[in-house]
ZANU-700375 format. One line per field, with one value per residue (C-alpha): x, y, z. Coordinates in nm, 4 decimals. Layout:
REM ZANU-700375
c1	[X:...]
c2	[Y:...]
c3	[Z:...]
REM end
This chain:
REM ZANU-700375
c1	[4.1288:4.0140:4.0978:4.2730:3.9415:3.7557:4.0201:4.0069:3.6266:3.6546:3.9169:3.6917:3.3950:3.6110:3.7259:3.3625:3.2800:3.5693:3.4623:3.1014:3.1970:3.1664:3.3647:3.2614:2.8938:2.9231:3.1508:2.8834:2.6292:2.8578:2.8333:2.5480:2.4878:2.4313:2.1890:2.0025:1.9889:1.8630:1.6026:1.4875:1.4584:1.2717:1.0204:0.9848:1.0863:1.2550:1.3887:1.6196:1.9230:1.7479:1.4702:1.7151:1.9453:1.6572:1.6126:1.9787:2.2116:2.4954:2.5698:2.4547:2.8114:2.8486:2.5111:2.6075:2.9336:2.7461:2.4885:2.7651:2.9380:2.6111:2.5380:2.8908:2.8448:2.4991:2.2985:2.1143:1.9772:2.0127:1.8061:1.8374:1.5225:1.5666:1.8196:1.7480:1.9053:1.6639:1.7847:1.6129:1.7205:1.8072:1.6188:1.7270:2.0985:2.0583:1.8700:2.1006:2.4136:2.2625:2.1243:2.4551:2.6370:2.3828:2.4061:2.7824:2.7531:2.5093:2.7475:3.0399:2.8371:2.7179:3.0767:3.2450:2.9737:2.7610:2.4202:2.5287:2.8764:2.7861:2.5489:2.6705:2.7121:2.5338]
c2	[-6.8028:-6.4665:-6.3353:-6.0057:-5.8638:-5.9622:-5.7963:-5.4860:-5.4743:-5.5012:-5.2257:-4.9972:-5.0629:-5.0015:-4.6704:-4.5678:-4.6655:-4.4598:-4.1621:-4.1902:-4.2208:-3.8807:-3.9144:-3.5701:-3.6578:-3.9864:-3.8345:-3.5733:-3.8494:-4.0207:-3.7400:-3.7950:-3.4208:-3.3824:-3.6731:-3.4929:-3.1806:-3.3803:-3.5459:-3.2080:-3.0716:-3.3825:-3.3400:-2.9614:-2.8591:-2.5317:-2.3768:-2.1060:-2.1726:-2.0493:-2.3062:-2.5832:-2.4946:-2.4918:-2.8621:-2.9662:-3.0308:-2.8461:-2.4736:-2.2470:-2.2090:-2.5876:-2.6215:-2.3363:-2.5113:-2.8333:-2.6483:-2.4758:-2.8079:-2.9663:-2.6725:-2.6788:-3.0317:-2.9544:-3.1471:-2.8352:-2.5230:-2.1946:-1.8822:-1.5483:-1.3609:-1.0365:-1.1211:-1.4934:-1.7812:-2.0640:-2.4163:-2.7032:-3.0358:-3.0284:-3.3477:-3.3813:-3.3540:-3.5948:-3.8514:-3.8139:-3.8812:-4.1879:-4.3238:-4.2725:-4.4548:-4.7386:-4.7755:-4.8154:-5.0658:-5.2739:-5.2619:-5.3792:-5.6592:-5.7772:-5.8470:-5.9502:-6.1330:-6.3752:-6.4432:-6.7728:-6.6687:-6.6567:-6.9489:-7.2147:-7.5629:-7.8005]
c3	[0.9542:0.8306:0.4888:0.4283:0.2976:0.6158:0.8309:0.6089:0.6426:1.0200:1.0255:0.8201:1.0484:1.3547:1.2042:1.1438:1.5009:1.6372:1.4273:1.5512:1.9175:2.0810:2.4040:2.5301:2.4902:2.6791:2.9422:3.0017:3.0567:3.3075:3.5637:3.8155:3.8595:3.4851:3.4878:3.7670:3.5520:3.2524:3.4727:3.5984:3.2445:3.1286:3.4123:3.4040:3.0535:2.9718:3.2929:3.4171:3.6323:3.9462:3.9133:3.8298:4.1207:4.3714:4.3012:4.3048:4.5976:4.4209:4.4450:4.1650:4.0333:4.0025:3.8282:3.5959:3.5042:3.4280:3.2179:3.0205:2.9517:2.8426:2.6152:2.4680:2.3352:2.1978:2.4544:2.5705:2.4093:2.5905:2.5313:2.7013:2.7984:2.9834:3.2545:3.2613:3.0719:2.9931:2.9278:2.7499:2.6087:2.2392:2.1673:1.8053:1.8805:2.1712:1.9614:1.6592:1.8671:2.0317:1.7031:1.5240:1.8032:1.8058:1.4270:1.4516:1.7377:1.5306:1.2359:1.4499:1.6027:1.2626:1.1497:1.4712:1.6616:1.4624:1.6191:1.7707:1.8884:2.2557:2.2781:2.5142:2.3876:2.6171]
REM end
């Protein structure tokens, strides 16, 4: 039986986890077209929408919408040069969000799932 303090600690950790979870970020990663765009940018680096669209099955307007959503959550940087918009992955934002989420997962697991909790008794 857990004590009131243990339940309080779990509730606090769960609150921190909920605060760290960025649903928009993870929802963005759940779209296959956005993963294709990320893959393209990882392979080719900073690129304009024309170059990105040439390598995607989607229309330019669809790619543009995805790029705008990715930029809005901070996943991408966008710079305008002459008439072209260039996109690149904002590596620090990307890494920070994933590390923050992983830190909170580790914290939750440390209080709710002791190391031997899932071992089968044989």
